[in-house]
PDB file of N, CA, C and O in Angstrom:
ATOM      1  N   MET A   1     -27.707  52.256  11.435  1.00  0.00           N
ATOM      2  CA  MET A   1     -28.258  51.002  10.999  1.00  0.00           C
ATOM      3  C   MET A   1     -27.692  50.600   9.628  1.00  0.00           C
ATOM      4  O   MET A   1     -27.393  49.428   9.398  1.00  0.00           O
ATOM      5  N   LYS A   2     -27.546  51.578   8.719  1.00  0.00           N
ATOM      6  CA  LYS A   2     -26.981  51.281   7.405  1.00  0.00           C
ATOM      7  C   LYS A   2     -25.543  50.791   7.537  1.00  0.00           C
ATOM      8  O   LYS A   2     -25.111  49.891   6.817  1.00  0.00           O
ATOM      9  N   HIS A   3     -24.808  51.401   8.471  1.00  0.00           N
ATOM     10  CA  HIS A   3     -23.417  51.001   8.681  1.00  0.00           C
ATOM     11  C   HIS A   3     -23.347  49.545   9.127  1.00  0.00           C
ATOM     12  O   HIS A   3     -22.481  48.803   8.663  1.00  0.00           O
ATOM     13  N   LEU A   4     -24.225  49.132  10.000  1.00  0.00           N
ATOM     14  CA  LEU A   4     -24.253  47.754  10.481  1.00  0.00           C
ATOM     15  C   LEU A   4     -24.570  46.791   9.335  1.00  0.00           C
ATOM     16  O   LEU A   4     -23.957  45.729   9.227  1.00  0.00           O
ATOM     17  N   LEU A   5     -25.517  47.159   8.488  1.00  0.00           N
ATOM     18  CA  LEU A   5     -25.858  46.305   7.346  1.00  0.00           C
ATOM     19  C   LEU A   5     -24.688  46.169   6.372  1.00  0.00           C
ATOM     20  O   LEU A   5     -24.457  45.092   5.824  1.00  0.00           O
ATOM     21  N   VAL A   6     -23.958  47.252   6.159  1.00  0.00           N
ATOM     22  CA  VAL A   6     -22.794  47.212   5.275  1.00  0.00           C
ATOM     23  C   VAL A   6     -21.721  46.298   5.860  1.00  0.00           C
ATOM     24  O   VAL A   6     -21.115  45.503   5.141  1.00  0.00           O
ATOM     25  N   VAL A   7     -21.493  46.413   7.152  1.00  0.00           N
ATOM     26  CA  VAL A   7     -20.490  45.579   7.817  1.00  0.00           C
ATOM     27  C   VAL A   7     -20.884  44.108   7.720  1.00  0.00           C
ATOM     28  O   VAL A   7     -20.037  43.262   7.434  1.00  0.00           O
ATOM     29  N   LEU A   8     -22.138  43.796   7.952  1.00  0.00           N
ATOM     30  CA  LEU A   8     -22.595  42.411   7.858  1.00  0.00           C
ATOM     31  C   LEU A   8     -22.499  41.884   6.425  1.00  0.00           C
ATOM     32  O   LEU A   8     -22.134  40.727   6.215  1.00  0.00           O
ATOM     33  N   ALA A   9     -22.821  42.717   5.447  1.00  0.00           N
ATOM     34  CA  ALA A   9     -22.731  42.303   4.046  1.00  0.00           C
ATOM     35  C   ALA A   9     -21.288  42.011   3.661  1.00  0.00           C
ATOM     36  O   ALA A   9     -21.024  41.031   2.965  1.00  0.00           O
ATOM     37  N   VAL A  10     -20.359  42.836   4.095  1.00  0.00           N
ATOM     38  CA  VAL A  10     -18.944  42.621   3.802  1.00  0.00           C
ATOM     39  C   VAL A  10     -18.448  41.355   4.494  1.00  0.00           C
ATOM     40  O   VAL A  10     -17.692  40.584   3.903  1.00  0.00           O
ATOM     41  N   ALA A  11     -18.863  41.135   5.732  1.00  0.00           N
ATOM     42  CA  ALA A  11     -18.456  39.935   6.457  1.00  0.00           C
ATOM     43  C   ALA A  11     -18.983  38.680   5.764  1.00  0.00           C
ATOM     44  O   ALA A  11     -18.266  37.686   5.643  1.00  0.00           O
ATOM     45  N   PHE A  12     -20.222  38.727   5.314  1.00  0.00           N
ATOM     46  CA  PHE A  12     -20.804  37.583   4.617  1.00  0.00           C
ATOM     47  C   PHE A  12     -20.078  37.312   3.299  1.00  0.00           C
ATOM     48  O   PHE A  12     -19.777  36.161   2.984  1.00  0.00           O
ATOM     49  N   ALA A  13     -19.801  38.350   2.540  1.00  0.00           N
ATOM     50  CA  ALA A  13     -19.111  38.199   1.257  1.00  0.00           C
ATOM     51  C   ALA A  13     -17.701  37.659   1.459  1.00  0.00           C
ATOM     52  O   ALA A  13     -17.253  36.803   0.696  1.00  0.00           O
ATOM     53  N   THR A  14     -17.008  38.140   2.460  1.00  0.00           N
ATOM     54  CA  THR A  14     -15.657  37.667   2.753  1.00  0.00           C
ATOM     55  C   THR A  14     -15.688  36.194   3.122  1.00  0.00           C
ATOM     56  O   THR A  14     -14.836  35.424   2.679  1.00  0.00           O
ATOM     57  N   ASN A  15     -16.652  35.802   3.921  1.00  0.00           N
ATOM     58  CA  ASN A  15     -16.765  34.409   4.337  1.00  0.00           C
ATOM     59  C   ASN A  15     -17.047  33.503   3.137  1.00  0.00           C
ATOM     60  O   ASN A  15     -16.569  32.370   3.093  1.00  0.00           O
ATOM     61  N   ALA A  16     -17.804  33.985   2.186  1.00  0.00           N
ATOM     62  CA  ALA A  16     -18.122  33.186   1.003  1.00  0.00           C
ATOM     63  C   ALA A  16     -16.869  32.868   0.189  1.00  0.00           C
ATOM     64  O   ALA A  16     -16.799  31.820  -0.452  1.00  0.00           O
ATOM     65  N   PHE A  17     -15.879  33.764   0.209  1.00  0.00           N
ATOM     66  CA  PHE A  17     -14.644  33.533  -0.540  1.00  0.00           C
ATOM     67  C   PHE A  17     -13.588  32.809   0.275  1.00  0.00           C
ATOM     68  O   PHE A  17     -12.792  32.057  -0.288  1.00  0.00           O
ATOM     69  N   VAL A  18     -13.558  33.013   1.583  1.00  0.00           N
ATOM     70  CA  VAL A  18     -12.519  32.430   2.429  1.00  0.00           C
ATOM     71  C   VAL A  18     -12.852  30.997   2.819  1.00  0.00           C
ATOM     72  O   VAL A  18     -11.941  30.181   2.958  1.00  0.00           O
ATOM     73  N   ALA A  19     -14.114  30.666   2.999  1.00  0.00           N
ATOM     74  CA  ALA A  19     -14.499  29.328   3.456  1.00  0.00           C
ATOM     75  C   ALA A  19     -13.993  28.224   2.535  1.00  0.00           C
ATOM     76  O   ALA A  19     -13.469  27.233   3.044  1.00  0.00           O
ATOM     77  N   PRO A  20     -14.116  28.331   1.202  1.00  0.00           N
ATOM     78  CA  PRO A  20     -13.586  27.256   0.356  1.00  0.00           C
ATOM     79  C   PRO A  20     -12.075  27.095   0.470  1.00  0.00           C
ATOM     80  O   PRO A  20     -11.561  25.984   0.335  1.00  0.00           O
ATOM     81  N   LEU A  21     -11.363  28.179   0.715  1.00  0.00           N
ATOM     82  CA  LEU A  21      -9.903  28.092   0.851  1.00  0.00           C
ATOM     83  C   LEU A  21      -9.517  27.343   2.102  1.00  0.00           C
ATOM     84  O   LEU A  21      -8.591  26.532   2.074  1.00  0.00           O
ATOM     85  N   THR A  22     -10.207  27.597   3.208  1.00  0.00           N
ATOM     86  CA  THR A  22      -9.875  26.911   4.447  1.00  0.00           C
ATOM     87  C   THR A  22     -10.289  25.454   4.391  1.00  0.00           C
ATOM     88  O   THR A  22      -9.653  24.617   5.032  1.00  0.00           O
ATOM     89  N   ALA A  23     -11.328  25.125   3.649  1.00  0.00           N
ATOM     90  CA  ALA A  23     -11.741  23.730   3.521  1.00  0.00           C
ATOM     91  C   ALA A  23     -10.688  22.937   2.767  1.00  0.00           C
ATOM     92  O   ALA A  23     -10.379  21.808   3.149  1.00  0.00           O
ATOM     93  N   SER A  24     -10.128  23.506   1.700  1.00  0.00           N
ATOM     94  CA  SER A  24      -9.117  22.790   0.936  1.00  0.00           C
ATOM     95  C   SER A  24      -7.803  22.691   1.696  1.00  0.00           C
ATOM     96  O   SER A  24      -7.015  21.775   1.462  1.00  0.00           O
ATOM     97  N   ALA A  25      -7.567  23.623   2.596  1.00  0.00           N
ATOM     98  CA  ALA A  25      -6.332  23.591   3.367  1.00  0.00           C
ATOM     99  C   ALA A  25      -6.316  22.418   4.340  1.00  0.00           C
ATOM    100  O   ALA A  25      -5.241  21.984   4.754  1.00  0.00           O
ATOM    101  N   SER A  26      -7.492  21.890   4.719  1.00  0.00           N
ATOM    102  CA  SER A  26      -7.534  20.769   5.643  1.00  0.00           C
ATOM    103  C   SER A  26      -7.285  19.444   4.941  1.00  0.00           C
ATOM    104  O   SER A  26      -7.137  18.413   5.597  1.00  0.00           O
ATOM    105  N   GLU A  27      -7.238  19.462   3.610  1.00  0.00           N
ATOM    106  CA  GLU A  27      -6.962  18.247   2.854  1.00  0.00           C
ATOM    107  C   GLU A  27      -5.491  17.872   3.031  1.00  0.00           C
ATOM    108  O   GLU A  27      -4.616  18.737   3.050  1.00  0.00           O
ATOM    109  N   GLY A  28      -5.241  16.596   3.158  1.00  0.00           N
ATOM    110  CA  GLY A  28      -3.884  16.138   3.334  1.00  0.00           C
ATOM    111  C   GLY A  28      -3.246  15.699   2.034  1.00  0.00           C
ATOM    112  O   GLY A  28      -3.926  15.275   1.100  1.00  0.00           O
ATOM    113  N   CYS A  29      -1.930  15.806   1.991  1.00  0.00           N
ATOM    114  CA  CYS A  29      -1.165  15.390   0.815  1.00  0.00           C
ATOM    115  C   CYS A  29       0.037  14.568   1.256  1.00  0.00           C
ATOM    116  O   CYS A  29       0.608  14.782   2.325  1.00  0.00           O
ATOM    117  N   TYR A  30       0.401  13.627   0.403  1.00  0.00           N
ATOM    118  CA  TYR A  30       1.664  12.920   0.587  1.00  0.00           C
ATOM    119  C   TYR A  30       2.747  13.731  -0.100  1.00  0.00           C
ATOM    120  O   TYR A  30       2.518  14.313  -1.160  1.00  0.00           O
ATOM    121  N   ILE A  31       3.911  13.768   0.497  1.00  0.00           N
ATOM    122  CA  ILE A  31       5.069  14.406  -0.121  1.00  0.00           C
ATOM    123  C   ILE A  31       5.670  13.384  -1.076  1.00  0.00           C
ATOM    124  O   ILE A  31       6.034  12.284  -0.661  1.00  0.00           O
ATOM    125  N   CYS A  32       5.775  13.739  -2.340  1.00  0.00           N
ATOM    126  CA  CYS A  32       6.377  12.841  -3.327  1.00  0.00           C
ATOM    127  C   CYS A  32       7.870  13.153  -3.413  1.00  0.00           C
ATOM    128  O   CYS A  32       8.253  14.301  -3.635  1.00  0.00           O
ATOM    129  N   THR A  33       8.703  12.142  -3.238  1.00  0.00           N
ATOM    130  CA  THR A  33      10.148  12.334  -3.268  1.00  0.00           C
ATOM    131  C   THR A  33      10.629  12.598  -4.689  1.00  0.00           C
ATOM    132  O   THR A  33       9.857  12.491  -5.642  1.00  0.00           O
ATOM    133  N   SER A  34      11.888  12.939  -4.827  1.00  0.00           N
ATOM    134  CA  SER A  34      12.459  13.234  -6.147  1.00  0.00           C
ATOM    135  C   SER A  34      12.492  12.002  -7.046  1.00  0.00           C
ATOM    136  O   SER A  34      12.632  12.133  -8.262  1.00  0.00           O
ATOM    137  N   ALA A  35      12.365  10.813  -6.470  1.00  0.00           N
ATOM    138  CA  ALA A  35      12.349   9.578  -7.252  1.00  0.00           C
ATOM    139  C   ALA A  35      10.970   9.291  -7.853  1.00  0.00           C
ATOM    140  O   ALA A  35      10.792   8.275  -8.525  1.00  0.00           O
ATOM    141  N   SER A  36       9.991  10.175  -7.618  1.00  0.00           N
ATOM    142  CA  SER A  36       8.638   9.990  -8.142  1.00  0.00           C
ATOM    143  C   SER A  36       8.620  10.229  -9.645  1.00  0.00           C
ATOM    144  O   SER A  36       9.437  10.977 -10.182  1.00  0.00           O
ATOM    145  N   SER A  37       7.673   9.579 -10.311  1.00  0.00           N
ATOM    146  CA  SER A  37       7.546   9.753 -11.759  1.00  0.00           C
ATOM    147  C   SER A  37       6.418  10.731 -12.073  1.00  0.00           C
ATOM    148  O   SER A  37       5.549  10.981 -11.237  1.00  0.00           O
ATOM    149  N   GLY A  38       6.441  11.273 -13.270  1.00  0.00           N
ATOM    150  CA  GLY A  38       5.382  12.171 -13.712  1.00  0.00           C
ATOM    151  C   GLY A  38       5.481  13.582 -13.171  1.00  0.00           C
ATOM    152  O   GLY A  38       4.560  14.375 -13.371  1.00  0.00           O
ATOM    153  N   GLY A  39       6.559  13.923 -12.496  1.00  0.00           N
ATOM    154  CA  GLY A  39       6.731  15.268 -11.980  1.00  0.00           C
ATOM    155  C   GLY A  39       5.883  15.596 -10.765  1.00  0.00           C
ATOM    156  O   GLY A  39       5.774  16.766 -10.398  1.00  0.00           O
ATOM    157  N   CYS A  40       5.284  14.609 -10.136  1.00  0.00           N
ATOM    158  CA  CYS A  40       4.445  14.853  -8.953  1.00  0.00           C
ATOM    159  C   CYS A  40       5.296  15.326  -7.786  1.00  0.00           C
ATOM    160  O   CYS A  40       6.345  14.754  -7.490  1.00  0.00           O
ATOM    161  N   GLN A  41       4.829  16.378  -7.129  1.00  0.00           N
ATOM    162  CA  GLN A  41       5.488  16.870  -5.926  1.00  0.00           C
ATOM    163  C   GLN A  41       4.679  16.551  -4.685  1.00  0.00           C
ATOM    164  O   GLN A  41       5.225  16.432  -3.587  1.00  0.00           O
ATOM    165  N   GLN A  42       3.359  16.411  -4.868  1.00  0.00           N
ATOM    166  CA  GLN A  42       2.479  16.048  -3.772  1.00  0.00           C
ATOM    167  C   GLN A  42       1.285  15.302  -4.356  1.00  0.00           C
ATOM    168  O   GLN A  42       0.924  15.498  -5.516  1.00  0.00           O
ATOM    169  N   CYS A  43       0.673  14.439  -3.532  1.00  0.00           N
ATOM    170  CA  CYS A  43      -0.484  13.669  -3.978  1.00  0.00           C
ATOM    171  C   CYS A  43      -1.576  13.825  -2.926  1.00  0.00           C
ATOM    172  O   CYS A  43      -1.393  13.439  -1.771  1.00  0.00           O
ATOM    173  N   ALA A  44      -2.703  14.387  -3.327  1.00  0.00           N
ATOM    174  CA  ALA A  44      -3.801  14.634  -2.394  1.00  0.00           C
ATOM    175  C   ALA A  44      -4.510  13.333  -2.058  1.00  0.00           C
ATOM    176  O   ALA A  44      -4.856  12.554  -2.947  1.00  0.00           O
ATOM    177  N   TYR A  45      -4.727  13.100  -0.747  1.00  0.00           N
ATOM    178  CA  TYR A  45      -5.430  11.893  -0.334  1.00  0.00           C
ATOM    179  C   TYR A  45      -6.726  12.183   0.398  1.00  0.00           C
ATOM    180  O   TYR A  45      -7.434  11.246   0.767  1.00  0.00           O
ATOM    181  N   GLY A  46      -7.062  13.437   0.620  1.00  0.00           N
ATOM    182  CA  GLY A  46      -8.305  13.767   1.310  1.00  0.00           C
ATOM    183  C   GLY A  46      -8.073  14.041   2.778  1.00  0.00           C
ATOM    184  O   GLY A  46      -7.059  14.629   3.155  1.00  0.00           O
ATOM    185  N   SER A  47      -9.011  13.617   3.608  1.00  0.00           N
ATOM    186  CA  SER A  47      -8.920  13.953   5.024  1.00  0.00           C
ATOM    187  C   SER A  47      -8.297  12.847   5.871  1.00  0.00           C
ATOM    188  O   SER A  47      -7.927  13.097   7.018  1.00  0.00           O
ATOM    189  N   LYS A  48      -8.170  11.629   5.337  1.00  0.00           N
ATOM    190  CA  LYS A  48      -7.613  10.525   6.120  1.00  0.00           C
ATOM    191  C   LYS A  48      -6.464   9.841   5.389  1.00  0.00           C
ATOM    192  O   LYS A  48      -6.568   9.513   4.207  1.00  0.00           O
ATOM    193  N   ASP A  49      -5.378   9.633   6.107  1.00  0.00           N
ATOM    194  CA  ASP A  49      -4.216   8.914   5.594  1.00  0.00           C
ATOM    195  C   ASP A  49      -4.475   7.428   5.793  1.00  0.00           C
ATOM    196  O   ASP A  49      -4.341   6.919   6.906  1.00  0.00           O
ATOM    197  N   THR A  50      -4.842   6.735   4.735  1.00  0.00           N
ATOM    198  CA  THR A  50      -5.117   5.303   4.813  1.00  0.00           C
ATOM    199  C   THR A  50      -4.172   4.544   3.890  1.00  0.00           C
ATOM    200  O   THR A  50      -3.536   5.131   3.014  1.00  0.00           O
ATOM    201  N   GLN A  51      -4.091   3.247   4.096  1.00  0.00           N
ATOM    202  CA  GLN A  51      -3.235   2.408   3.252  1.00  0.00           C
ATOM    203  C   GLN A  51      -3.742   2.420   1.808  1.00  0.00           C
ATOM    204  O   GLN A  51      -2.942   2.428   0.873  1.00  0.00           O
ATOM    205  N   GLU A  52      -5.063   2.422   1.623  1.00  0.00           N
ATOM    206  CA  GLU A  52      -5.639   2.473   0.276  1.00  0.00           C
ATOM    207  C   GLU A  52      -5.249   3.765  -0.429  1.00  0.00           C
ATOM    208  O   GLU A  52      -4.883   3.752  -1.604  1.00  0.00           O
ATOM    209  N   ALA A  53      -5.327   4.886   0.294  1.00  0.00           N
ATOM    210  CA  ALA A  53      -4.982   6.184  -0.290  1.00  0.00           C
ATOM    211  C   ALA A  53      -3.508   6.219  -0.663  1.00  0.00           C
ATOM    212  O   ALA A  53      -3.138   6.727  -1.722  1.00  0.00           O
ATOM    213  N   ARG A  54      -2.679   5.682   0.203  1.00  0.00           N
ATOM    214  CA  ARG A  54      -1.231   5.655  -0.057  1.00  0.00           C
ATOM    215  C   ARG A  54      -0.926   4.833  -1.309  1.00  0.00           C
ATOM    216  O   ARG A  54      -0.133   5.251  -2.153  1.00  0.00           O
ATOM    217  N   LYS A  55      -1.555   3.666  -1.425  1.00  0.00           N
ATOM    218  CA  LYS A  55      -1.317   2.809  -2.593  1.00  0.00           C
ATOM    219  C   LYS A  55      -1.831   3.456  -3.872  1.00  0.00           C
ATOM    220  O   LYS A  55      -1.208   3.327  -4.926  1.00  0.00           O
ATOM    221  N   ALA A  56      -2.973   4.158  -3.788  1.00  0.00           N
ATOM    222  CA  ALA A  56      -3.516   4.831  -4.977  1.00  0.00           C
ATOM    223  C   ALA A  56      -2.563   5.921  -5.458  1.00  0.00           C
ATOM    224  O   ALA A  56      -2.379   6.095  -6.662  1.00  0.00           O
ATOM    225  N   CYS A  57      -1.958   6.653  -4.527  1.00  0.00           N
ATOM    226  CA  CYS A  57      -1.004   7.692  -4.918  1.00  0.00           C
ATOM    227  C   CYS A  57       0.271   7.070  -5.475  1.00  0.00           C
ATOM    228  O   CYS A  57       0.860   7.606  -6.413  1.00  0.00           O
ATOM    229  N   GLU A  58       0.699   5.952  -4.911  1.00  0.00           N
ATOM    230  CA  GLU A  58       1.884   5.269  -5.427  1.00  0.00           C
ATOM    231  C   GLU A  58       1.648   4.769  -6.851  1.00  0.00           C
ATOM    232  O   GLU A  58       2.569   4.759  -7.667  1.00  0.00           O
ATOM    233  N   LYS A  59       0.409   4.352  -7.152  1.00  0.00           N
ATOM    234  CA  LYS A  59       0.087   3.914  -8.515  1.00  0.00           C
ATOM    235  C   LYS A  59       0.161   5.071  -9.500  1.00  0.00           C
ATOM    236  O   LYS A  59       0.371   4.852 -10.693  1.00  0.00           O
ATOM    237  N   ARG A  60      -0.005   6.283  -9.027  1.00  0.00           N
ATOM    238  CA  ARG A  60       0.075   7.466  -9.882  1.00  0.00           C
ATOM    239  C   ARG A  60       1.510   7.959 -10.031  1.00  0.00           C
ATOM    240  O   ARG A  60       1.754   8.965 -10.697  1.00  0.00           O
ATOM    241  N   GLY A  61       2.458   7.259  -9.417  1.00  0.00           N
ATOM    242  CA  GLY A  61       3.865   7.605  -9.592  1.00  0.00           C
ATOM    243  C   GLY A  61       4.497   8.322  -8.425  1.00  0.00           C
ATOM    244  O   GLY A  61       5.657   8.725  -8.510  1.00  0.00           O
ATOM    245  N   CYS A  62       3.769   8.494  -7.335  1.00  0.00           N
ATOM    246  CA  CYS A  62       4.290   9.206  -6.166  1.00  0.00           C
ATOM    247  C   CYS A  62       5.019   8.237  -5.246  1.00  0.00           C
ATOM    248  O   CYS A  62       4.425   7.287  -4.735  1.00  0.00           O
ATOM    249  N   LYS A  63       6.300   8.480  -5.040  1.00  0.00           N
ATOM    250  CA  LYS A  63       7.065   7.732  -4.031  1.00  0.00           C
ATOM    251  C   LYS A  63       6.909   8.518  -2.731  1.00  0.00           C
ATOM    252  O   LYS A  63       7.524   9.569  -2.553  1.00  0.00           O
ATOM    253  N   VAL A  64       6.078   7.995  -1.826  1.00  0.00           N
ATOM    254  CA  VAL A  64       5.688   8.722  -0.620  1.00  0.00           C
ATOM    255  C   VAL A  64       6.868   8.902   0.316  1.00  0.00           C
ATOM    256  O   VAL A  64       7.561   7.946   0.663  1.00  0.00           O
ATOM    257  N   GLY A  65       7.085  10.168   0.724  1.00  0.00           N
ATOM    258  CA  GLY A  65       8.152  10.497   1.650  1.00  0.00           C
ATOM    259  C   GLY A  65       7.638  11.061   2.961  1.00  0.00           C
ATOM    260  O   GLY A  65       8.427  11.352   3.859  1.00  0.00           O
ATOM    261  N   GLY A  66       6.331  11.220   3.085  1.00  0.00           N
ATOM    262  CA  GLY A  66       5.738  11.768   4.293  1.00  0.00           C
ATOM    263  C   GLY A  66       4.394  12.396   3.988  1.00  0.00           C
ATOM    264  O   GLY A  66       3.872  12.268   2.880  1.00  0.00           O
ATOM    265  N   THR A  67       3.834  13.079   4.986  1.00  0.00           N
ATOM    266  CA  THR A  67       2.546  13.747   4.814  1.00  0.00           C
ATOM    267  C   THR A  67       2.669  15.220   5.159  1.00  0.00           C
ATOM    268  O   THR A  67       3.571  15.633   5.888  1.00  0.00           O
ATOM    269  N   LYS A  68       1.742  16.007   4.618  1.00  0.00           N
ATOM    270  CA  LYS A  68       1.688  17.441   4.890  1.00  0.00           C
ATOM    271  C   LYS A  68       0.325  17.948   4.478  1.00  0.00           C
ATOM    272  O   LYS A  68      -0.449  17.225   3.850  1.00  0.00           O
ATOM    273  N   SER A  69       0.026  19.188   4.826  1.00  0.00           N
ATOM    274  CA  SER A  69      -1.185  19.793   4.283  1.00  0.00           C
ATOM    275  C   SER A  69      -0.886  20.194   2.852  1.00  0.00           C
ATOM    276  O   SER A  69       0.243  20.568   2.533  1.00  0.00           O
ATOM    277  N   CYS A  70      -1.878  20.122   1.994  1.00  0.00           N
ATOM    278  CA  CYS A  70      -1.671  20.380   0.571  1.00  0.00           C
ATOM    279  C   CYS A  70      -1.301  21.831   0.314  1.00  0.00           C
ATOM    280  O   CYS A  70      -1.891  22.746   0.888  1.00  0.00           O
ATOM    281  N   SER A  71      -0.330  22.028  -0.543  1.00  0.00           N
ATOM    282  CA  SER A  71       0.083  23.363  -0.955  1.00  0.00           C
ATOM    283  C   SER A  71      -0.848  23.839  -2.055  1.00  0.00           C
ATOM    284  O   SER A  71      -1.216  23.074  -2.947  1.00  0.00           O
ATOM    285  N   THR A  72      -1.223  25.102  -1.985  1.00  0.00           N
ATOM    286  CA  THR A  72      -2.077  25.675  -3.027  1.00  0.00           C
ATOM    287  C   THR A  72      -1.261  26.563  -3.963  1.00  0.00           C
ATOM    288  O   THR A  72      -1.828  27.303  -4.768  1.00  0.00           O
ATOM    289  N   ALA A  73       0.054  26.495  -3.864  1.00  0.00           N
ATOM    290  CA  ALA A  73       0.921  27.300  -4.721  1.00  0.00           C
ATOM    291  C   ALA A  73       0.748  26.885  -6.172  1.00  0.00           C
ATOM    292  O   ALA A  73       0.546  25.709  -6.475  1.00  0.00           O
ATOM    293  N   ALA A  74       0.828  27.850  -7.055  1.00  0.00           N
ATOM    294  CA  ALA A  74       0.617  27.593  -8.480  1.00  0.00           C
ATOM    295  C   ALA A  74       1.691  26.687  -9.076  1.00  0.00           C
ATOM    296  O   ALA A  74       1.441  25.982 -10.054  1.00  0.00           O
ATOM    297  N   ASN A  75       2.880  26.706  -8.491  1.00  0.00           N
ATOM    298  CA  ASN A  75       3.969  25.895  -9.054  1.00  0.00           C
ATOM    299  C   ASN A  75       4.090  24.514  -8.415  1.00  0.00           C
ATOM    300  O   ASN A  75       5.021  23.776  -8.738  1.00  0.00           O
ATOM    301  N   ALA A  76       3.180  24.143  -7.521  1.00  0.00           N
ATOM    302  CA  ALA A  76       3.220  22.825  -6.878  1.00  0.00           C
ATOM    303  C   ALA A  76       2.393  21.844  -7.701  1.00  0.00           C
ATOM    304  O   ALA A  76       1.179  22.005  -7.821  1.00  0.00           O
ATOM    305  N   LYS A  77       3.043  20.829  -8.266  1.00  0.00           N
ATOM    306  CA  LYS A  77       2.340  19.832  -9.089  1.00  0.00           C
ATOM    307  C   LYS A  77       1.689  18.804  -8.177  1.00  0.00           C
ATOM    308  O   LYS A  77       2.377  18.061  -7.476  1.00  0.00           O
ATOM    309  N   THR A  78       0.360  18.765  -8.188  1.00  0.00           N
ATOM    310  CA  THR A  78      -0.403  17.844  -7.354  1.00  0.00           C
ATOM    311  C   THR A  78      -0.969  16.731  -8.216  1.00  0.00           C
ATOM    312  O   THR A  78      -1.638  16.988  -9.217  1.00  0.00           O
ATOM    313  N   CYS A  79      -0.700  15.497  -7.825  1.00  0.00           N
ATOM    314  CA  CYS A  79      -1.273  14.337  -8.487  1.00  0.00           C
ATOM    315  C   CYS A  79      -2.336  13.783  -7.546  1.00  0.00           C
ATOM    316  O   CYS A  79      -2.016  13.202  -6.509  1.00  0.00           O
ATOM    317  N   GLU A  80      -3.597  13.965  -7.913  1.00  0.00           N
ATOM    318  CA  GLU A  80      -4.668  13.512  -7.036  1.00  0.00           C
ATOM    319  C   GLU A  80      -4.984  12.051  -7.296  1.00  0.00           C
ATOM    320  O   GLU A  80      -5.010  11.595  -8.439  1.00  0.00           O
ATOM    321  N   MET A  81      -5.222  11.331  -6.216  1.00  0.00           N
ATOM    322  CA  MET A  81      -5.619   9.944  -6.374  1.00  0.00           C
ATOM    323  C   MET A  81      -7.054   9.910  -6.871  1.00  0.00           C
ATOM    324  O   MET A  81      -7.800  10.865  -6.658  1.00  0.00           O
ATOM    325  N   PRO A  82      -7.453   8.834  -7.525  1.00  0.00           N
ATOM    326  CA  PRO A  82      -8.833   8.751  -8.015  1.00  0.00           C
ATOM    327  C   PRO A  82      -9.816   8.822  -6.854  1.00  0.00           C
ATOM    328  O   PRO A  82      -9.559   8.272  -5.783  1.00  0.00           O
ATOM    329  N   LYS A  83     -10.936   9.497  -7.067  1.00  0.00           N
ATOM    330  CA  LYS A  83     -11.974   9.579  -6.047  1.00  0.00           C
ATOM    331  C   LYS A  83     -12.608   8.196  -5.888  1.00  0.00           C
ATOM    332  O   LYS A  83     -12.557   7.376  -6.805  1.00  0.00           O
ATOM    333  N   ALA A  84     -13.202   7.944  -4.730  1.00  0.00           N
ATOM    334  CA  ALA A  84     -13.778   6.643  -4.438  1.00  0.00           C
ATOM    335  C   ALA A  84     -14.828   6.238  -5.468  1.00  0.00           C
ATOM    336  O   ALA A  84     -14.896   5.069  -5.847  1.00  0.00           O
ATOM    337  N   SER A  85     -15.637   7.174  -5.921  1.00  0.00           N
ATOM    338  CA  SER A  85     -16.679   6.840  -6.892  1.00  0.00           C
ATOM    339  C   SER A  85     -16.080   6.393  -8.221  1.00  0.00           C
ATOM    340  O   SER A  85     -16.606   5.479  -8.856  1.00  0.00           O
ATOM    341  N   SER A  86     -14.978   7.029  -8.654  1.00  0.00           N
ATOM    342  CA  SER A  86     -14.362   6.628  -9.916  1.00  0.00           C
ATOM    343  C   SER A  86     -13.614   5.306  -9.771  1.00  0.00           C
ATOM    344  O   SER A  86     -13.473   4.558 -10.739  1.00  0.00           O
ATOM    345  N   MET A  87     -13.135   5.019  -8.558  1.00  0.00           N
ATOM    346  CA  MET A  87     -12.469   3.746  -8.348  1.00  0.00           C
ATOM    347  C   MET A  87     -13.487   2.611  -8.431  1.00  0.00           C
ATOM    348  O   MET A  87     -13.171   1.545  -8.960  1.00  0.00           O
ATOM    349  N   VAL A  88     -14.699   2.816  -7.921  1.00  0.00           N
ATOM    350  CA  VAL A  88     -15.740   1.795  -7.998  1.00  0.00           C
ATOM    351  C   VAL A  88     -16.176   1.613  -9.438  1.00  0.00           C
ATOM    352  O   VAL A  88     -16.385   0.486  -9.887  1.00  0.00           O
ATOM    353  N   THR A  89     -16.314   2.710 -10.166  1.00  0.00           N
ATOM    354  CA  THR A  89     -16.720   2.639 -11.574  1.00  0.00           C
ATOM    355  C   THR A  89     -15.674   1.903 -12.386  1.00  0.00           C
ATOM    356  O   THR A  89     -16.020   1.099 -13.251  1.00  0.00           O
ATOM    357  N   ALA A  90     -14.406   2.160 -12.126  1.00  0.00           N
ATOM    358  CA  ALA A  90     -13.335   1.525 -12.890  1.00  0.00           C
ATOM    359  C   ALA A  90     -13.263   0.026 -12.596  1.00  0.00           C
ATOM    360  O   ALA A  90     -12.823  -0.743 -13.451  1.00  0.00           O
ATOM    361  N   ALA A  91     -13.683  -0.400 -11.413  1.00  0.00           N
ATOM    362  CA  ALA A  91     -13.597  -1.795 -11.049  1.00  0.00           C
ATOM    363  C   ALA A  91     -14.685  -2.627 -11.710  1.00  0.00           C
ATOM    364  O   ALA A  91     -14.567  -3.851 -11.771  1.00  0.00           O
ATOM    365  N   ARG A  92     -15.736  -1.995 -12.203  1.00  0.00           N
ATOM    366  CA  ARG A  92     -16.839  -2.743 -12.801  1.00  0.00           C
ATOM    367  C   ARG A  92     -16.502  -3.303 -14.124  1.00  0.00           C
ATOM    368  O   ARG A  92     -17.337  -3.958 -14.748  1.00  0.00           O
TER     369      ARG A  92
END
């Protein structure tokens, strides 16, 4: 019985650390071409590729060359578009 509890505790702890990583992996990014400004290599747009998201990333200097899942590598420069709540606040 103790062995089963240990196994369940380890499984729960592992899930607590892995779940946030898999959630961020489902986020989409635009590939920023070499002509982009600000050193952006990718621009996170969230879960849906929309015209608004594309334009917001272009305003941040990303010349969109395609889409991909976001890289979590330490050397990948990500330029995130403003979140919807901050875009509404800025418009006021």
